[in-house]
ZALUMLUM-359098 format. One record per atom (N, C-alpha, C): z, y, x; atom name; chain. Coordinates in nm, 3 decimals. Each point is the difference from the previous one (the first is absolute). Example, Ala and Ser with C-alpha at 12.3 -4.5 7.8 and 13.67 -1.06 7.14 Angstrom:
BEGIN
REC	0.780	-0.569	1.319	N	A
REC	0.000	0.119	-0.089	CA	A
REC	0.000	0.120	0.090	C	A
REC	-0.072	0.105	-0.035	N	A
REC	0.006	0.119	0.082	CA	A
REC	0.073	0.109	-0.077	C	A
This chain:
BEGIN
REC	1.247	-0.586	-2.275	N	A
REC	0.101	0.047	0.102	CA	A
REC	-0.074	0.032	0.144	C	A
REC	-0.079	-0.098	0.035	N	A
REC	-0.056	-0.010	0.143	CA	A
REC	-0.091	0.130	-0.004	C	A
REC	-0.069	0.043	-0.118	N	A
REC	-0.096	0.103	0.015	CA	A
REC	0.081	0.142	0.027	C	A
REC	0.113	0.003	-0.061	N	A
REC	0.111	0.100	0.024	CA	A
REC	0.042	0.019	0.141	C	A
REC	0.031	-0.112	0.057	N	A
REC	0.029	0.007	0.139	CA	A
REC	-0.106	0.026	0.096	C	A
REC	-0.120	-0.040	-0.040	N	A
REC	-0.118	0.053	0.081	CA	A
REC	-0.027	0.132	-0.021	C	A
REC	0.016	0.075	-0.116	N	A
REC	-0.013	0.132	-0.027	CA	A
REC	0.094	0.085	0.085	C	A
REC	0.139	-0.042	-0.001	N	A
REC	0.097	0.047	0.085	CA	A
REC	-0.036	0.018	0.140	C	A
REC	-0.048	-0.125	0.053	N	A
REC	-0.040	-0.013	0.140	CA	A
REC	-0.120	0.112	0.032	C	A
REC	-0.100	-0.007	-0.108	N	A
REC	-0.102	0.090	0.025	CA	A
REC	0.041	0.156	0.005	C	A
REC	0.094	0.020	-0.074	N	A
REC	0.062	0.149	-0.011	CA	A
REC	0.072	0.024	0.145	C	A
REC	0.070	-0.114	0.052	N	A
REC	0.066	0.027	0.132	CA	A
REC	-0.111	0.025	0.108	C	A
REC	-0.104	-0.082	-0.021	N	A
REC	-0.117	0.017	0.118	CA	A
REC	-0.070	0.140	-0.033	C	A
REC	0.031	0.078	-0.094	N	A
REC	-0.062	0.131	-0.021	CA	A
REC	-0.138	-0.030	-0.058	C	A
REC	-0.030	-0.107	-0.080	N	A
REC	-0.136	-0.017	-0.040	CA	A
REC	-0.006	0.085	-0.139	C	A
REC	0.093	0.038	-0.057	N	A
REC	0.007	0.061	-0.140	CA	A
REC	-0.025	0.146	0.030	C	A
REC	-0.005	0.059	0.115	N	A
REC	-0.004	0.157	0.025	CA	A
REC	-0.137	0.037	-0.037	C	A
REC	-0.030	0.093	-0.079	N	A
REC	-0.120	0.065	-0.035	CA	A
REC	-0.105	-0.109	-0.076	C	A
REC	0.056	-0.098	-0.079	N	A
REC	-0.066	-0.092	-0.049	CA	A
REC	0.044	-0.023	-0.162	C	A
REC	-0.087	-0.031	-0.085	N	A
REC	0.034	-0.032	-0.134	CA	A
REC	0.082	-0.136	0.003	C	A
REC	0.093	-0.015	-0.083	N	A
REC	0.071	-0.132	0.014	CA	A
REC	-0.068	-0.122	-0.062	C	A
REC	-0.108	0.021	-0.072	N	A
REC	-0.060	-0.107	-0.063	CA	A
REC	-0.075	-0.099	0.099	C	A
REC	-0.061	0.062	0.107	N	A
REC	-0.061	-0.067	0.110	CA	A
REC	0.116	-0.096	0.075	C	A
REC	0.125	0.072	0.021	N	A
REC	0.099	-0.107	0.057	CA	A
REC	0.052	-0.110	-0.069	C	A
REC	-0.002	0.034	-0.151	N	A
REC	0.065	-0.087	-0.107	CA	A
REC	-0.118	-0.112	0.009	C	A
REC	-0.121	0.031	0.007	N	A
REC	-0.105	-0.106	-0.007	CA	A
REC	0.012	-0.101	0.131	C	A
REC	0.009	0.063	0.092	N	A
REC	0.010	-0.089	0.141	CA	A
REC	0.134	-0.077	-0.017	C	A
REC	0.108	0.065	-0.041	N	A
REC	0.123	-0.082	0.004	CA	A
REC	-0.014	-0.118	-0.095	C	A
REC	-0.055	0.044	-0.132	N	A
REC	-0.009	-0.126	-0.090	CA	A
REC	-0.083	-0.112	0.044	C	A
REC	-0.115	0.048	0.072	N	A
REC	-0.116	-0.105	0.058	CA	A
REC	0.101	-0.110	0.096	C	A
REC	0.058	0.073	0.111	N	A
REC	0.065	-0.067	0.084	CA	A
REC	0.116	-0.081	-0.032	C	A
REC	0.072	0.052	-0.118	N	A
REC	0.101	-0.080	-0.054	CA	A
REC	-0.046	-0.109	-0.091	C	A
REC	-0.089	0.019	-0.074	N	A
REC	-0.075	-0.123	-0.065	CA	A
REC	-0.038	-0.096	0.089	C	A
REC	-0.068	0.026	0.102	N	A
REC	-0.033	-0.098	0.096	CA	A
REC	0.109	-0.059	0.086	C	A
REC	0.108	0.058	0.023	N	A
REC	0.118	-0.050	0.065	CA	A
REC	0.050	-0.113	-0.086	C	A
REC	-0.015	0.019	-0.134	N	A
REC	0.078	-0.098	-0.091	CA	A
REC	-0.115	-0.102	-0.067	C	A
REC	-0.115	-0.002	0.065	N	A
REC	-0.098	-0.105	-0.032	CA	A
REC	-0.066	0.036	-0.141	C	A
REC	-0.005	0.135	-0.043	N	A
REC	-0.068	0.038	-0.130	CA	A
REC	-0.137	0.043	0.057	C	A
REC	-0.105	-0.070	-0.028	N	A
REC	-0.132	0.045	0.052	CA	A
REC	-0.056	0.107	-0.085	C	A
REC	0.008	0.123	0.046	N	A
REC	-0.042	0.115	-0.067	CA	A
REC	-0.112	0.058	0.087	C	A
REC	-0.107	0.033	-0.079	N	A
REC	-0.117	0.065	0.091	CA	A
REC	0.020	0.150	-0.003	C	A
REC	-0.067	0.069	0.090	N	A
REC	0.004	0.136	0.018	CA	A
REC	-0.037	0.055	-0.122	C	A
REC	-0.102	-0.038	-0.069	N	A
REC	-0.056	0.054	-0.120	CA	A
REC	0.101	0.006	-0.103	C	A
REC	0.074	-0.115	-0.020	N	A
REC	0.119	0.009	-0.097	CA	A
REC	0.096	0.088	0.028	C	A
REC	0.047	0.018	0.115	N	A
REC	0.094	0.107	0.052	CA	A
REC	-0.042	0.150	-0.026	C	A
REC	-0.137	0.003	0.024	N	A
REC	-0.073	0.142	-0.026	CA	A
REC	0.008	0.034	-0.143	C	A
REC	-0.032	-0.107	-0.082	N	A
REC	0.015	0.040	-0.159	CA	A
REC	0.122	0.037	-0.041	C	A
REC	0.106	-0.045	0.055	N	A
REC	0.144	0.029	-0.031	CA	A
REC	0.032	0.135	0.049	C	A
REC	-0.003	0.028	0.135	N	A
REC	0.050	0.121	0.061	CA	A
REC	-0.115	0.116	-0.017	C	A
REC	-0.105	-0.029	-0.031	N	A
REC	-0.113	0.106	-0.016	CA	A
REC	-0.033	0.082	0.141	C	A
REC	-0.023	-0.068	0.091	N	A
REC	-0.038	0.070	0.120	CA	A
REC	-0.133	-0.069	0.051	C	A
REC	-0.055	0.051	0.085	N	A
REC	-0.135	-0.023	0.047	CA	A
REC	0.031	-0.134	0.111	C	A
REC	-0.103	-0.093	0.008	N	A
REC	0.015	-0.096	0.099	CA	A
REC	0.025	0.029	0.140	C	A
REC	-0.071	0.110	0.040	N	A
REC	0.004	0.060	0.141	CA	A
REC	0.152	0.046	0.009	C	A
REC	0.049	0.054	-0.086	N	A
REC	0.155	0.065	0.023	CA	A
REC	0.085	-0.126	0.021	C	A
REC	-0.013	-0.097	-0.082	N	A
REC	0.085	-0.112	0.011	CA	A
REC	-0.006	-0.072	0.143	C	A
REC	-0.126	-0.014	0.036	N	A
REC	-0.035	-0.060	0.125	CA	A
REC	0.053	0.096	0.120	C	A
REC	-0.024	0.130	-0.001	N	A
REC	0.069	0.083	0.090	CA	A
REC	0.163	-0.017	0.014	C	A
REC	0.060	-0.018	-0.124	N	A
REC	0.154	-0.004	-0.008	CA	A
REC	0.035	-0.131	0.065	C	A
REC	-0.066	-0.102	-0.016	N	A
REC	0.009	-0.148	0.057	CA	A
REC	-0.022	0.009	0.144	C	A
REC	-0.090	0.072	0.061	N	A
REC	-0.021	0.010	0.134	CA	A
REC	0.103	0.078	0.064	C	A
REC	0.050	0.112	-0.051	N	A
REC	0.105	0.085	0.035	CA	A
REC	0.127	-0.086	0.000	C	A
REC	0.022	-0.088	-0.083	N	A
REC	0.124	-0.070	0.000	CA	A
REC	-0.010	-0.109	0.117	C	A
REC	-0.107	-0.048	0.005	N	A
REC	-0.055	-0.090	0.113	CA	A
REC	0.033	0.032	0.126	C	A
REC	0.005	0.135	0.030	N	A
REC	0.031	0.065	0.132	CA	A
REC	0.148	0.004	0.029	C	A
REC	0.078	-0.032	-0.120	N	A
REC	0.154	0.027	0.031	CA	A
REC	0.052	-0.135	0.057	C	A
REC	0.117	0.010	0.062	N	A
REC	0.069	-0.106	0.029	CA	A
REC	0.045	-0.104	-0.118	C	A
REC	0.022	0.056	-0.097	N	A
REC	0.050	-0.083	-0.106	CA	A
REC	-0.109	-0.104	-0.062	C	A
REC	-0.130	0.030	0.039	N	A
REC	-0.091	-0.092	-0.036	CA	A
REC	-0.007	-0.108	0.090	C	A
REC	0.062	0.003	0.110	N	A
REC	0.005	-0.120	0.100	CA	A
REC	0.108	-0.104	-0.032	C	A
REC	0.098	0.049	-0.082	N	A
REC	0.108	-0.093	-0.035	CA	A
REC	-0.060	-0.112	-0.098	C	A
REC	0.071	-0.111	-0.003	N	A
REC	-0.018	-0.123	-0.092	CA	A
REC	0.062	0.049	-0.127	C	A
REC	-0.030	-0.090	-0.106	N	A
REC	0.065	0.030	-0.115	CA	A
REC	0.149	-0.013	-0.023	C	A
REC	0.056	-0.109	0.078	N	A
REC	0.137	-0.010	0.006	CA	A
REC	0.059	0.100	0.098	C	A
REC	-0.052	0.054	0.093	N	A
REC	0.049	0.109	0.083	CA	A
REC	0.018	0.139	-0.079	C	A
REC	-0.127	0.023	-0.075	N	A
REC	0.007	0.104	-0.084	CA	A
REC	0.106	0.016	-0.098	C	A
REC	0.027	-0.114	-0.067	N	A
REC	0.108	-0.008	-0.097	CA	A
REC	0.150	0.013	0.050	C	A
REC	0.003	-0.042	0.125	N	A
REC	0.146	-0.013	0.077	CA	A
REC	0.032	0.124	0.065	C	A
REC	-0.100	0.037	0.098	N	A
REC	-0.006	0.125	0.075	CA	A
REC	-0.047	0.123	-0.057	C	A
REC	0.086	0.101	0.029	N	A
REC	-0.044	0.141	-0.044	CA	A
REC	-0.027	0.081	0.126	C	A
REC	-0.120	0.021	0.044	N	A
REC	-0.024	0.070	0.127	CA	A
REC	0.063	0.133	0.002	C	A
REC	0.065	0.039	0.131	N	A
REC	0.043	0.147	0.000	CA	A
REC	-0.111	0.112	0.047	C	A
REC	-0.102	-0.066	0.070	N	A
REC	-0.073	0.102	0.058	CA	A
REC	-0.115	0.039	-0.109	C	A
REC	-0.036	0.114	0.026	N	A
REC	-0.092	0.080	-0.083	CA	A
REC	-0.129	0.009	0.072	C	A
REC	-0.102	0.010	-0.054	N	A
REC	-0.136	0.018	0.049	CA	A
REC	-0.040	0.157	-0.026	C	A
REC	-0.083	0.044	0.092	N	A
REC	-0.065	0.139	-0.028	CA	A
REC	-0.086	-0.014	-0.128	C	A
REC	-0.033	0.118	-0.070	N	A
REC	-0.092	0.002	-0.106	CA	A
REC	-0.144	-0.040	0.041	C	A
REC	-0.068	-0.074	-0.084	N	A
REC	-0.135	-0.044	0.036	CA	A
REC	-0.103	0.125	0.049	C	A
REC	0.035	0.102	-0.072	N	A
REC	-0.101	0.127	0.052	CA	A
REC	0.036	0.038	0.145	C	A
REC	0.109	0.005	0.030	N	A
REC	0.073	0.024	0.137	CA	A
REC	-0.071	-0.099	0.101	C	A
REC	0.019	-0.129	-0.047	N	A
REC	-0.056	-0.097	0.119	CA	A
REC	-0.149	0.009	-0.008	C	A
REC	-0.059	0.022	-0.106	N	A
REC	-0.156	0.018	0.009	CA	A
REC	-0.042	0.119	0.080	C	A
REC	0.087	0.114	0.001	N	A
REC	-0.033	0.119	0.086	CA	A
REC	0.008	-0.027	0.150	C	A
REC	0.116	-0.083	0.022	N	A
REC	0.042	-0.046	0.144	CA	A
REC	-0.129	-0.075	0.049	C	A
REC	-0.045	-0.096	-0.071	N	A
REC	-0.109	-0.086	0.031	CA	A
REC	-0.123	0.080	0.011	C	A
REC	-0.025	0.098	-0.078	N	A
REC	-0.102	0.082	0.028	CA	A
REC	0.009	0.081	0.124	C	A
REC	0.097	0.051	0.045	N	A
REC	0.046	0.081	0.117	CA	A
REC	-0.034	-0.096	0.118	C	A
REC	0.051	-0.129	-0.009	N	A
REC	-0.012	-0.101	0.116	CA	A
REC	-0.153	-0.023	0.016	C	A
REC	-0.069	-0.007	-0.106	N	A
REC	-0.155	-0.044	0.019	CA	A
REC	-0.062	0.122	0.055	C	A
REC	0.027	0.128	-0.024	N	A
REC	-0.057	0.115	0.051	CA	A
REC	0.027	0.003	0.139	C	A
REC	0.115	-0.021	0.053	N	A
REC	0.051	-0.010	0.122	CA	A
REC	-0.079	-0.105	0.087	C	A
REC	-0.013	-0.106	-0.061	N	A
REC	-0.081	-0.120	0.078	CA	A
REC	-0.157	0.040	0.014	C	A
REC	-0.038	0.065	-0.120	N	A
REC	-0.140	0.051	0.011	CA	A
REC	-0.045	0.105	0.112	C	A
REC	0.120	0.080	0.006	N	A
REC	-0.029	0.104	0.116	CA	A
REC	0.018	-0.051	0.146	C	A
REC	0.090	-0.106	0.003	N	A
REC	0.012	-0.056	0.128	CA	A
REC	-0.132	-0.095	0.023	C	A
REC	-0.057	-0.057	-0.094	N	A
REC	-0.118	-0.094	0.021	CA	A
REC	-0.111	0.083	0.036	C	A
REC	-0.017	0.128	-0.062	N	A
REC	-0.111	0.082	0.031	CA	A
REC	0.014	0.062	0.140	C	A
REC	0.126	0.023	0.048	N	A
REC	0.024	0.044	0.135	CA	A
REC	-0.056	-0.109	0.090	C	A
REC	0.047	-0.106	-0.021	N	A
REC	-0.037	-0.138	0.092	CA	A
REC	-0.139	0.001	0.007	C	A
REC	-0.076	0.001	-0.142	N	A
REC	-0.149	-0.007	0.006	CA	A
REC	-0.073	0.098	0.081	C	A
REC	0.044	0.128	-0.004	N	A
REC	-0.054	0.109	0.080	CA	A
REC	0.011	-0.032	0.152	C	A
REC	0.115	-0.056	0.037	N	A
REC	0.037	-0.028	0.131	CA	A
REC	-0.098	-0.118	0.057	C	A
REC	-0.026	-0.104	-0.092	N	A
REC	-0.076	-0.108	0.020	CA	A
REC	-0.152	0.054	0.024	C	A
REC	-0.030	0.074	-0.109	N	A
REC	-0.138	0.055	0.010	CA	A
REC	-0.020	0.086	0.123	C	A
REC	0.087	0.083	0.055	N	A
REC	-0.010	0.064	0.114	CA	A
REC	-0.019	-0.091	0.132	C	A
REC	0.079	-0.098	0.000	N	A
REC	-0.008	-0.098	0.107	CA	A
REC	-0.147	-0.080	0.005	C	A
REC	-0.036	-0.026	-0.127	N	A
REC	-0.132	-0.062	-0.011	CA	A
REC	-0.111	0.093	0.047	C	A
REC	0.001	0.130	-0.027	N	A
REC	-0.110	0.084	0.037	CA	A
REC	0.018	0.016	0.150	C	A
REC	0.126	0.010	0.042	N	A
REC	-0.003	0.014	0.165	CA	A
REC	-0.067	-0.129	0.060	C	A
REC	0.042	-0.120	-0.051	N	A
REC	-0.064	-0.116	0.050	CA	A
REC	-0.143	0.000	-0.021	C	A
REC	-0.050	0.041	-0.120	N	A
REC	-0.132	0.005	-0.018	CA	A
REC	-0.101	0.091	0.097	C	A
REC	0.067	0.114	0.025	N	A
REC	-0.047	0.083	0.105	CA	A
REC	-0.025	-0.040	0.148	C	A
REC	0.124	-0.078	0.018	N	A
REC	-0.020	-0.060	0.146	CA	A
REC	-0.083	-0.108	-0.005	C	A
REC	-0.024	-0.077	-0.100	N	A
REC	-0.103	-0.115	0.011	CA	A
REC	-0.137	0.066	0.000	C	A
REC	-0.026	0.108	-0.068	N	A
REC	-0.133	0.054	-0.008	CA	A
REC	-0.025	0.069	0.148	C	A
REC	0.097	0.054	0.063	N	A
REC	-0.011	0.052	0.132	CA	A
REC	-0.038	-0.102	0.105	C	A
REC	0.060	-0.122	-0.012	N	A
REC	-0.017	-0.111	0.088	CA	A
REC	-0.137	-0.051	-0.036	C	A
REC	-0.048	-0.016	-0.111	N	A
REC	-0.130	-0.066	-0.041	CA	A
REC	-0.112	0.109	0.064	C	A
REC	0.023	0.131	-0.017	N	A
REC	-0.093	0.097	0.037	CA	A
REC	0.007	-0.006	0.168	C	A
REC	0.105	-0.024	0.049	N	A
REC	-0.017	-0.014	0.157	CA	A
REC	-0.042	-0.124	0.044	C	A
REC	0.012	-0.103	-0.065	N	A
REC	-0.045	-0.121	0.023	CA	A
REC	-0.147	-0.030	-0.019	C	A
REC	-0.075	0.079	-0.080	N	A
REC	-0.143	-0.004	-0.034	CA	A
REC	-0.063	0.001	0.113	C	A
REC	-0.125	-0.099	0.020	N	A
REC	-0.077	0.025	0.114	CA	A
REC	-0.074	0.122	-0.002	C	A
REC	-0.016	0.055	0.124	N	A
REC	-0.090	0.128	0.030	CA	A
REC	-0.144	-0.035	-0.034	C	A
REC	-0.071	0.101	-0.049	N	A
REC	-0.144	-0.005	-0.006	CA	A
REC	-0.062	0.032	0.135	C	A
REC	-0.099	-0.093	0.051	N	A
REC	-0.061	0.040	0.117	CA	A
REC	-0.149	0.016	-0.016	C	A
REC	-0.060	0.070	0.100	N	A
REC	-0.162	0.024	-0.007	CA	A
REC	-0.026	0.094	-0.088	C	A
REC	-0.112	-0.031	-0.084	N	A
REC	-0.075	0.094	-0.094	CA	A
REC	0.114	0.027	-0.121	C	A
REC	0.083	-0.086	-0.026	N	A
REC	0.095	0.020	-0.115	CA	A
REC	0.119	0.104	0.038	C	A
REC	0.033	-0.014	0.129	N	A
REC	0.121	0.101	0.052	CA	A
REC	-0.058	0.139	-0.032	C	A
REC	-0.124	0.048	0.032	N	A
REC	-0.043	0.130	-0.020	CA	A
REC	0.012	0.034	-0.145	C	A
REC	-0.032	-0.087	-0.091	N	A
REC	0.008	0.033	-0.155	CA	A
REC	0.138	0.021	-0.035	C	A
REC	0.098	-0.069	0.047	N	A
REC	0.130	-0.002	-0.058	CA	A
REC	0.067	0.136	0.071	C	A
REC	-0.060	0.038	0.119	N	A
REC	0.078	0.131	0.037	CA	A
REC	-0.041	0.117	-0.056	C	A
REC	-0.129	-0.006	-0.056	N	A
REC	-0.045	0.140	-0.075	CA	A
REC	0.056	-0.003	-0.147	C	A
REC	0.047	-0.110	-0.042	N	A
REC	0.065	0.003	-0.140	CA	A
REC	-0.122	-0.059	-0.079	C	A
REC	-0.111	-0.011	0.029	N	A
REC	-0.109	-0.037	-0.081	CA	A
REC	0.021	-0.170	-0.006	C	A
REC	0.018	-0.055	-0.117	N	A
REC	-0.005	-0.144	-0.007	CA	A
REC	-0.081	-0.029	-0.113	C	A
REC	-0.070	-0.115	0.043	N	A
REC	-0.104	-0.034	-0.116	CA	A
REC	0.072	-0.064	-0.105	C	A
REC	-0.036	0.016	-0.121	N	A
REC	0.049	-0.056	-0.122	CA	A
REC	-0.113	-0.097	-0.041	C	A
REC	0.051	-0.112	-0.061	N	A
REC	-0.091	-0.081	-0.050	CA	A
REC	-0.049	0.039	-0.143	C	A
REC	0.071	0.081	-0.066	N	A
REC	-0.021	0.046	-0.126	CA	A
REC	-0.118	0.107	0.003	C	A
REC	-0.020	0.055	0.116	N	A
REC	-0.105	0.117	0.011	CA	A
REC	-0.134	-0.065	-0.020	C	A
REC	-0.093	0.077	-0.047	N	A
REC	-0.145	-0.050	-0.003	CA	A
REC	-0.052	0.033	0.134	C	A
REC	-0.112	-0.048	0.039	N	A
REC	-0.068	0.016	0.127	CA	A
REC	-0.026	0.155	0.018	C	A
REC	-0.040	0.055	-0.112	N	A
REC	-0.032	0.148	0.011	CA	A
REC	0.092	0.104	0.038	C	A
REC	0.124	-0.049	-0.050	N	A
REC	0.114	0.101	-0.003	CA	A
REC	0.106	-0.053	0.113	C	A
REC	0.059	0.080	0.074	N	A
REC	0.084	-0.044	0.098	CA	A
REC	0.115	0.103	-0.008	C	A
REC	0.124	-0.046	0.047	N	A
REC	0.131	0.096	-0.017	CA	A
REC	-0.032	0.105	0.089	C	A
REC	0.047	0.120	-0.047	N	A
REC	-0.015	0.122	0.089	CA	A
REC	-0.142	0.059	-0.021	C	A
REC	-0.095	-0.064	-0.039	N	A
REC	-0.147	0.055	-0.031	CA	A
REC	0.018	0.039	-0.158	C	A
REC	-0.055	0.124	-0.034	N	A
REC	-0.024	0.046	-0.143	CA	A
REC	-0.097	-0.088	-0.067	C	A
REC	0.030	-0.026	-0.112	N	A
REC	-0.081	-0.093	-0.073	CA	A
REC	-0.130	0.094	-0.051	C	A
REC	-0.106	-0.080	0.011	N	A
REC	-0.123	0.085	-0.055	CA	A
REC	-0.048	-0.056	-0.133	C	A
REC	-0.041	0.081	-0.079	N	A
REC	-0.033	-0.045	-0.136	CA	A
REC	-0.148	-0.050	-0.002	C	A
REC	-0.021	-0.108	-0.060	N	A
REC	-0.129	-0.058	-0.030	CA	A
REC	-0.052	0.055	-0.124	C	A
REC	-0.134	0.033	0.015	N	A
REC	-0.057	0.055	-0.120	CA	A
REC	-0.041	-0.109	-0.095	C	A
REC	0.004	0.046	-0.131	N	A
REC	-0.028	-0.086	-0.101	CA	A
REC	-0.137	-0.045	-0.003	C	A
REC	-0.035	-0.137	-0.012	N	A
REC	-0.156	-0.033	-0.009	CA	A
REC	-0.036	-0.003	-0.126	C	A
């Protein structure tokens, strides 16, 4: 009798739409058995109703999202809720839309923050360039010409001077 009430409630919550009834029956049987202290495993129910374990788990999680699942056993037996829930596929679609909107908003905020960071980075680099000590003496002439000595250059090659090939010995 409890399983029948659970099925009626699931139908009022639009859980039956687009689904085969065996998954709902399995979920209702499992919940009703546990409500009345009959310890039945998921595998035992699966063997009876002939559905996959993942299907049964999906129906149980869908039922968990309804207000009926929040009632105690006594409240469920006495009270018949008047409100109906939206179908699980509809709520899943709404959830996906909300997630997409949040992702768009976060990406916009991330772009704004990256823009601010690049502005601050440019300001810091300019300040560092301006606060760098100026070269004096012989080194000042080298930096004005654009010729800067590199430590990676060999003594025979200088920046700005073409490389000469050494003959093979």
